[in-house]
N, C-alpha and C positions, 0 to 999 in steps of 0.2 A: 439328453440323458440326465435324469435327476439323481444326484448323489444323496446318500443318507446324511451326510454331514451338513451342519448349518453354520452360517456366519451372521453375526450381528454387527451392523455399521451404526455408530452413534454419531449423529450430525448429518442433517440433510442439506448440506451446502455443496458447492461444486466438487470439492475433494471427496466427500463422502458418497455422493451420488456416482461419481466416476468410478470409485472403488467398487461400489455395488454393481455397476454395469459390467465391469470386467469379471467379477466373481460369479455373477449370475450366468454370464455367457459360458463359463466353464462347467456349469451344471449344478452348482451348489445352491442350496436354499439360502436366501438373503433376506434378512429383516433389517429395515432401517428405522431407527428411533430418533426422534428429535423432540426438544422441549417445547417448541412453538407449534401453533395449530396448522401451519403450513410450511412448505419447504422453501429454501434459498431466499430468506427474507433480505439478507444483506446484498445478495446477488441482484435482486429486484431493485433495491434502493440505489445501487451503483448504476443501474441502467436508466434512472429517471432523466439524467441529463444526456443520455446517449450511451448505449451499451458498447464500451471499448473492450472487446473481447481479447485482443492480443496486439502485437506489434510486428510490423513487416521488415524491420531492419535486419541485416545480415546476422547470422548466429554468433560469430566472434564478438560483435558489439552488443548483441541481445543478452548473451550470458553474463557479460560484465555489469549488467544492471543490478545483479544480485550481490554486488560488493565482495566482501571477503568470503561469502558462502557460495560463490560461483562454482568452485571446484566440487563442492559437495552436491549442489543441485544438478550439475552437468549430467549425471547419470539419468536422472528422471527427465530433464528437459530435451536431451538428445533423443530419448525414446518417444517423446510426444512433444515436439516443438511447435512453433507457431504455424507452420505449414500443416502439420498433422492435425492441429487443433481446428484450423479453418476447414480442412477436409471433413472432419467429424461433424462440424456445424453444418456443412452442406448436406451431409447424410441425413440430418434431421429436417431437411427441406428449407433451411434458412439460407439465403444468399448473403454474401459479405462483399465489402469493398474496402479499399485502402484510402484513407483520408490524406490530405495534403501533408499532415505531420508524420505520416507513416503508421498511424494507428489504424487498427482493423475494426470495422463496425459491421453489425448485421445491417442488411439493406434498409430496413425500416427504422434502424437505430434503437430498437426497443428490446428489452430482455424478456418480457412476458411471453411472446410467441415461441421463442427458443425454449424457454423453460417448460411450457405446456406441452410442446412436441416431445421433449426429453422425458418428462414424467409419464406421458402416455406410453412411450416406447418401453420404459422401465416396468411399468404395471403389466403391460401386455406380455413382457418377458417373464413375469412372475415374481418381480420384487415386491415384498410386502412392506407396507408403511405403517408405523405406529407413531402418531403424533401426540403431542401433549405428555410426553414422557421425559422427565428431567432425570439425568443420571446423577445418582447420589454417591455411589461407591463402586469400586471394582475390585474383585478378589480373583485373580487369574482370569478364568473365562466365565465367572459368575458375576452378572451385573445386577445392581439394585437401582430401580427406578421409582420415582414418585409420579403417580398418574391419578389425577383427580382426587388428590387427598389420600390415596391408598398406596401402600408399598408393593411393588411387584418385582420378583426376582426372575431373571432370564438367564439361562445357560447356553453357551455356544461352543462350537469347536474351534472357532477363531473369531477375533474381534478386531474391527478397524475403529479407531477413535479419529474423528475429524470434527473437533469441537471448537475450532476457531481460536483466535487470540483473545485480546482484551478490548478491542475497539467496538463501539456501538453495542454495549452490553444489552440494551433493550431489545436488540434483534436476536439475542441468543448467545453471543460469544462473550461470556463474562469471566472467563479464566478460572472458574471454579474447579476445573479438573486438576489444577496444580496441587491441591491438597492431597488427593488420594494417590496421585502418581509419585509425589515426593515421599509419601509413606512406604511406597513400594520400592524406593531406592533409585528412582529415575532422576537424573540430573537435569535441572531446569534453569535456564537463564531467566532472570526476572523480566516480566513483560513491561514494556514502556512504549510510549507514543512514537508513531512513525507516520510520515505523510501528514503532518500536523502544522498548526499555526505556531508561530514563535512570539515570545513575550518581550516587549520593549517598553521602557518607561518614557512614553511621549509626554510632552508638556500639555497642560490643560488646553492651551490655545490650539495646538495642532489637532488634539482629539475633538474639540469642539467644531472646528472649522473644516476638517478634512477626514474625520473618522468615517470609514466605509467607502472612501474614494479609491477608484481603480488607479493603479500605476502601470501604464501601458508603454510598450516599446522601451523597455529597460533591459539591463543585463546585470547579472550577479557574478561575482567572483569570490572564491574562498579557497584558502590553502590549508588542507588538513595537516595535522602535525606530522612531519616527516614525509609528506607527500607532494604531489605536484598540484599546481593551481587548477581548480575546477571552475569553468565559466559557462554561462548559458544565457541566452536571451529569452525573453517572454514577458509575462505580466502577472501581477498579483494585486492584492488589496491592502491598502493601509487601514487597518482596523483600530478600534479604540484601545485594544490591548497590545497591538504590535503589527504583525503582518500575517496574512493568510493567502491562500490561492496556489495555483499550479507551480509557479516559479519557486515560491518559498518552500513548497512541499518537496520539490526536487533537491533542495539543499537541507532539508530537515535533518537527515541522518548526520550529516557532517556537523551541522550547528549543535545538535543535541549532544553528540559525542564530546564536542569542545566544551559545552556547558557542564556536562557531567564531570569532566576532567578539571576545568579551570573556573567554573562558576559563571563564565561569560563566553560569548563568541562574537567576533567582529566580522561583518560581511561588507564587502565593497560593492557599491551600486554605481553602474554607469547610466546616468540619467539620459544621455543622448548617444547611444551606441552607433548610430548612423554617421556621426561626425568625429573626426579625429581631435586630439587635444590641440594639434597645431592649427586646424581649421577653427576651432573655438577661440584660441588665443587671438587669431587675426581679427575675428569678428568682435571680440570683447574689447579690443583696444580702441574701438570707435565710440566711446561714450560722449554724448552730447552734454554741453554745459547745462547745469540746473535740471537735468533729466532725472526723474526718480529711478531708484534702483530697480523697482518692479518693472517699469517701462523699459529700462535699459536691457534687462534680462530678456524680456519678451521680444523686443525689436531686434536685438543683436543675434540671439541664438534660439529664439522661440521657446524659451523656458518660462512656464507660468503655472498657476494653479498648485495642485498638490506637489508637483515636482519642485517648484520654487519654494514651497513651504518646507518641504523636507530638507532642502539645501540650507535654509535658515535655521532649521532645527538642529542640524548636525555640525555646523561650522560656525565659528565665531564671526561676527559681522565685520570685525576689523580685517580679517583675512580675506573676506570676500571682496574687499576694495581693490586688492591687487589682481589684475587680470590673469597673471600666471597662476596664483593660488586659486583663483576662481575656476579657471579652465581645468586645473588638476582635481579640483573638488567635484566638479560636474562629472568627470570621467571616473573618479574613484571616491565616491562619497562613503565614509565610514559609518556603519550603523551597528550598534552593539546591542545584542540580545542577552537576556539573563534567565530565560526559562522557556519551557515548552507547554503547549496546551495539554490539559489532562487527557489521559488515554481514552476516556469516554467520549471525547470530542474528536479524536483522531480518525482518519480514514482507515488506517491499519495499524498493526503493532509490531514491534520488534521483540525478540526473546522467545522463549518457549522450550520445548524439548530439545536438548542438545544433541548434536551429531554423535557424540561419544556414548550416548545411551541407546543408539540404534544400530542395527546391522545394515548392510547396503540395500536390503529390501524394505527398510523402514520398520523393522520389527524391533520391539523393545528388548534389550538384552536381559533386563530384569523380569520380564514377563513374556516368555516364549508364547507365540501365537497371538500376541496383541501388537497391532500395527498402528502407527500414527501418520497422519497426512494433513496437508493443508497449512493454514496459518498458525496452528498450534506448534509447528516446528520452528526452530530458532533461525529464521531468516527474515530478510525484508527486501523490498524493492520499491522503486518510485511508481507513482501511477503512470498509465500509458499502456495497460494491458498486461504488464509483467506480473502483477499480483495474481490475476485470474489464471494466467498461463501456468504458473508454478503450482497453484492449487489443483488444477486439473491434472497436471503431470505427476505430482506427488501422490494424488489419489489413485492414478492408474498404476503407478509403481507399487504402492501398498497393496492394491487389488491383486497384481501379479504375484506379489510376495505371499499373500494368503494362499493362492492357488498352489504355489510350490510347497508351502507348509503343509497343505492338506493332501498332497499327492501321496498314495500308498508307498 
């Protein structure tokens, strides 16, 4: 049944399209507007290396990946959790599997087939798409767009904003929405980098010889202010500017918060997590006469290349001569970071529309009938499928909120 009322969804990413699907299923006219020529550009980019759609870990652990926003997002994620998302993907004719890390992928590891199937289903259901429409302003339910150099005003009975955060602005999420929402009295936490590289002042020698080298089979440990130590094994890349890659991304929130507070953050790196400090000490006490330090490290504990160079970078040479100090340094090498990569280079962003500005259905208190979803909300999560799951779940919750708002 087609209702007379219409809804405008701004943003053709996962959150916006999920909201559109829910609202259209309830019988309302749905128009999706997006600034780019095609939908889900960031979604497709994320799928280039393998489309990690969600994560299979138990829900109590899963929800904690959203840090201090876990309680707020619990309402959305319980209604559309990882299992529900996998079931939804299967309905689109896409099989999934769980990788060795617990991450969930489409069988062919690609984002494009999933997106094509989804867009086809949305169009067949009657969802209307208007691409190359950049939102300029919002006045209650009246929206002003720029389309091919001309101004276009559209009115709706309800609006869903799914405009993304501030990362990868060339793909559409440039954070420009902050200006008109702030004018409307919406409280917004400033956008900042998340899942990003960290900056460190390496020596010219380290950058020249090892910039771009992978650091494999290592472990990080960091203790947040007033919290418990956080540790994790994995790998990353020693870049010319600092560090990047999956393991450093997993710690980027903790490190960023410390840098914002103190101007610096110290991370402890275990260069050989498979060996205990006692084991290392036993092996390091067997130094041969006239043996070079590099050969000694390689022969005794297998430490060489970029790992050995990082050890030289962060610890005074005199301390390394003592096997006890050397073993301790290998197990807990202190590395200091003093900045984060720009938000334009980050995988995702933190900050956005605050929880206090929204009702439980994600409707703006200052703008009744206007809902927000996805990465423009004030939350963050590590990579591993958590980002996408929350975008889908908040889009669905906002869509359900629109249907309730429009009910007679």
